N, C-alpha and C positions, 0 to 999 in steps of 0.2 A: 632263361629264367621264366618260371611261371608267374602269374599275377594273382592278386587277391580280388575277388568279386564279392559284392555285397548282396545277400539274399534276405530281404527283410520279411519277417514272419508275424508282424503285428496283426495282420488280418486273419491269421490262423492260430498261432500260439497265444498271441496277446488277447484275442477276444474270447478264448476258452479259459481265461483266468477266472477263478471262482469269484463271484459277485460283481464281475465287470462285463462290459460288452459295448458294442458300437452299433448304431443303426446302419442300414445299407448305404445311405447317403454319406455317412461319416466314414465308412470303410472306403467308399469311392474317393472321398477327399484325401484319405491317407495315400491311396494309389496315385492320385494327381500330384500330391506333394513329393512322393518318392520319385516320380517321373521327373519332376522339375529339379530335384536334387541330384539326379544322375545315378540313382541306385540301379543296379543291374537287373534285379528280379524281385517281384513280390509274390509271396505265397498268399494268394488273394482269397482263398476260402476253401470250402468243402463241396466238391461237385456232386457228392452222393446225397447231400442234405437238401431236401426239396425247397425249403424256405430260402436257400442260397441261389436257386437256379436263375431267377430273373436278374438278380444282382450280378452274378457271374457273366451271364450273357450280355448284359448291358455294358459291363466294363470291357468285355472283348469287342463289343461294338465300338467303344471309344478307341480301341486300338486300330480297328479297321478305318475309323475316321481320321487317324493320325492325331487325335487329341492326346492320347497316351502314345508317344511316338518313340520312346527308347526303352521303357520299362517292360520287361517280359512278365506276363501273368501266368502263374503256375498253380495248379490245384493239388491238394493233398488228399490222398485216399489210403485205405489199407491195401496191402499187397495181396489182393485176392482177385480172381477173375470176375467174381460177382460184383465187386466194387468198381472194377474197370468198366464192365458192361453198364452198370448203373450210371456212372459218371458220364459216359458218352451218350447214354439215352437221354439224360436230363440236360447236358450241356454239350451238344455235338460239335461246337466250334473249338473245343479244347485243343491246345497245341502242346502244352507243357504240363507234365505230371510228376509228382513225387509219390512213390509207393512205399509204404511203411510197414515193417513187421519186426517183432521182437527177436533178439538173437542171443541174449544171455541165458545161461542155465537157470538162473533165478526166475526170469520171466517165462521162459519156455515151460518150466515145471510149475511155477506159481500161477501163471495165467491160464495156460491150456490144460493143466491138471491131467496130464497123461494122454490127451487127445492128439497132440502133435509132438514129434521129436525133431531133431536137428535136420534130418533128411526132409521131413515134411515142410519145414520152414523154407529151405532152399527151393523145394519143388513149387510151393505156393508163390514164392517171389518170381521165379523164372516164368511160370505160366502166366502170371499177371503182366510181366514185361512183354512177353510174346503177344498177348491180347491187346495191350495198349498200342503196340506198333501196328498190329493188324487194323486197328480202328483209326489210325492216323496220327498218333502222338509224334511230334517232331523231336522232342527231347524227353528223356525219362531219367529221373534220379531215383536211386533206391536207398531207403533209409534203414539203417541197422539200429533199431531202438535198443537202448541200454548197451551200446557198443563199448562203453568204458568198463563194463563188467563182463564183457564177452571174451572168451579164450581167443588168444591171437590167432592160432591156427584155424579155428572155425571162422573167425572174422575174415581172414584171407580167403578161405574157401567160398564164403558167402559173396565177397566182393568180386572174386574171379568169376563166379557163375553169373553175376549181374553184368559184368563187362562182356562176357562171351555172348550174352543174349542181346547186347546192344545198349545197355544203360550208359549214360554219359558220365555219371559220377555216382559215388556212394556217399551217403550222409553218415558221418560218424557222430552218433548222438550220445552226448554225455548227459543222459536223461535225468539223472539225479544230482548232477553237479559234483560227481565223485572224483573226477580227475584233478590233477594239478598241472601247472605249466610244463613240468619235466616229463610226466607220464604221457600227457596228451601229444607232446612234441614227438616222442618216440613212436607212439601208435600211429599217428598220421603219416609220419615219414615212412614207416614200414609199409603201410597201406599203399602209399603213392609209389614207392620204389618196387615193391614186390608184385603188385597187381598192375601198375601202370594205368591208373584211373584217377580222374580228378577227385578231390576229397572236399566234401562239404562238412563244415564244423558247426555243430549245434550244441550250445552250452547253456547250462542253467546255473543260477547263483546260490545254490543251497549252502555252499561253503564260501561264498563271497568272491569266487574267482572266475566268473563267466567271461568277463572281457579279457583277463590275462590268459585264460585257457584258449579263448578263440584266437588270439594273436599268436600264441605259441603253437597251436595246432596248425594254423595257416603257414607258419614258418616251416613246420615239419613237412607239410605237403609239398611246399615249394622246394625245400632241400631234397625231397625225394623225387623231384623232377616233374611235378604236376601242378596244375592250377589249383588254387584254394578258393573256397566259397564260404564266407562267414555268414552264419544266420544271426540276425539282429532283430530287436523290436524297438520301437520309438519309446524313449524314456525307460527302457529296460523292463517294460510291463510284460509279465508272463506268469505262467503257472508257479505257484508257491513263492519262492524268493526271486522269481523273474528270470529273464534272459539277458543275453549280452546287449547293452544299450548301444543303439545305432551311432549316436554322436561319439560316445566314449571309444568305440571301436575305430571310428575314422580318425579321431585325435590320436589314439595310440599308434595307429598305422603310419600317420603323417608326422607326428611330433615326438614320439618316444626315442630315446637315445640310440642313434645309429640305424634304426629300423628301416626308415624310408630310403636310406642309401643303398639298400640291397633288395628290399621287398616293396613292390609297386602295387598300388591300387589300380585295378582295371577301370576304364571309363573316366569320365570327368565328373568327379563328385564335387558339388558346390556346397561348401561349408556355410555359405551365407544363408542357406535355407534352414539351418539348424534351429534357430530360435522359432521360426514360423511353424515348423512341423512339431517341435516339442510343445509349444504353447497350445496348438490345436489339439494334440493328443491328450494333454492334461485336461483341457476343457471337455472334450468329448467323452473321455473315460470318467471324468469327475474325480481325478486323482491329481492333486497339486504337485508341481515339480518340487522335489526335495530341495531344501536350501543349500545343500552341499553337492547337488548334481553337477557332474563335470560340465563345464562350458556354459550351461544355461541356468544353473541354480542361482538363487538370489545372492548367495555369498561367493559365487565363482570369481568375481572381480571386485570384491569388497575388502578393504584394508583398513584396520583400526589401530593395530599395534604401532607404536611410535616409530620403531625401526623400519617396519614394513611400509608404512605410509610415506616416511621420508625417502626410502629407497625407490618406491614406485613413482613418486612425483619427480625424482631426478631422472629416472629411466625405467619405464614400465617393465623392461626385460629383466630388471633385478628380481622381480617377484611374479612375473607372468610369463608362461611358456608361449602364449599366443595372445593376439589381441581380440578384444570383444567384437570389434568391427568385422573380423573374419567370419563370425558366427551369426551375422545379421542383427547384432545387438547395437544399442547406442541411441536409437530413436526414443523420445519420451513416450510414455503410455498415458493417453488421455482418458480421464474418467468423468463422464457427465454427472454433475451433482444437482442439476436443475430438472426441467421438464424433459421426460423421455417418452417417445413413441416407439413401441416395440412391435415386432411381428410374432404372431402365435396362432394357435389353432382356431382362435375366435376373432382374428383380425378382420377389419372391414376394409373396403377399397380405398377410402380416404387416407387412413393411417398407413396402409401398405404403400400407396404411391408416394407418400411423404418419405417413408424410410428408404424406398428404392431410389428416390431422387438424390439421395446422398451418395450413391455409387455412380461414379462418373461414366462407367461403361454401359450403364443401363438407361434405356428410355423406352417409353411405351407410346404407341401411336394414339391410343384411346383407352377408355375404361375397360372395354371388352377384352382387349389384349392383356391388360394388367390383371383382370379377374382370372384368366386362364392360369397365369403364373401364381397368383395368390392362392388358388385352390391347391396347387401342388405344394406350396409353402406350408399351407395348413396341415396337409397330410404329413409332411416332413417333420413338423413340430409335434404332431401326435406320436410319431414313431420315436423321436429322440427325447421328448419330454423336457427340452430346454430350448431357449431361443437360438435360431440359426445365426452363425457368424456370417460376415460379409461375403466371404468366398463361397459359402453354400448358397446364399441368395443369388450371387452372380452365376454360379453353375446352373442353378435351376432356370434362371432367365435365359441363359445361353443355350442350354440343352434340355428343353422341356420334355421331349420325347424320351430321352434317356432317363430323366428324373421320374417320369411316369412309370417306367419299368422298375426302377429301384423301389418305388413305393407300392408296387403291386404284389399282393400275396394271394395265392389260391390254395387254401388248405384242402386236404383230401376229405 
């Protein structure tokens, strides 16, 4: 049996959500948390975009340093030779890539306006795969954008061409959230069985079925004899109605009726990281966690109804499928209501050393050493425009050279 691997796309699909975004330090923290959680891969950014270059190279350096020691970092580009060349020119250390191109009649006709036909789509994709391999890519995924509205025969032809060129898997993109669990199961099973390639499932929530479709698609890929790779975002943040929520996908895979008995998550996913990463993403994006969010919403473990309260007090399993402790919840949240000393873009050395003294892992030999870190903290605050959390302050103090690269931009 194949396994299900998590490919989080918060740092690609999440950050391109309208009116939202993350600083380069915040994107790095997401990668750090995903690594700690045991997620297989992060689609960590756009290698052809110049303002991403220092961030991408800095994160790849964290991999070389074994700070990020299990999470694979993969970049997203269009499936063109030009994009491949630009990606490796700007970020030569790249090892993993996803190459994306539209495959449905609607998008081929509607986006390319007669400039490309179906043969051109496959030709562009295969030439891009060839070029990526020439330049040293160790793994290549090929994305069929709008796969759920693509004719099955053409989708199989596209995936077969990708496999023959050496692609490791094909991404089945339900770009508009058009699928349902029944149709996506059949499509992913057919892809896996007929082409013999791993299937990556990328679902959106336009019809409210992103998580259900992701689980059904993964089941189809495994029933077809291949590994499945589910795309997620933290808190489900993504374009329009969002993507499949990371925690909800993990809970569905581990806790839904009979699923885990046959379909296994690859790697060791630590559910205890759920609250920490959800809370950070909510703060960094400036989007509160919905009250009814699975697992981490304020009402996820709240019981008011008399029958429910009585039942859960007698035995939590009467009304809870899983315990809050499993998700890293249960500790009280302390809120200072008296004097507060904060770090910011205008902080001084005295206040900064006071704040940092509250973090056990941090100590400075003298003011000069502290000032070097303070300067980086100031720049990080300028970029994010809100106070840094403790983990960000700790990261900067532990890896100042990496932080400096994250905060360095060189416009043309």
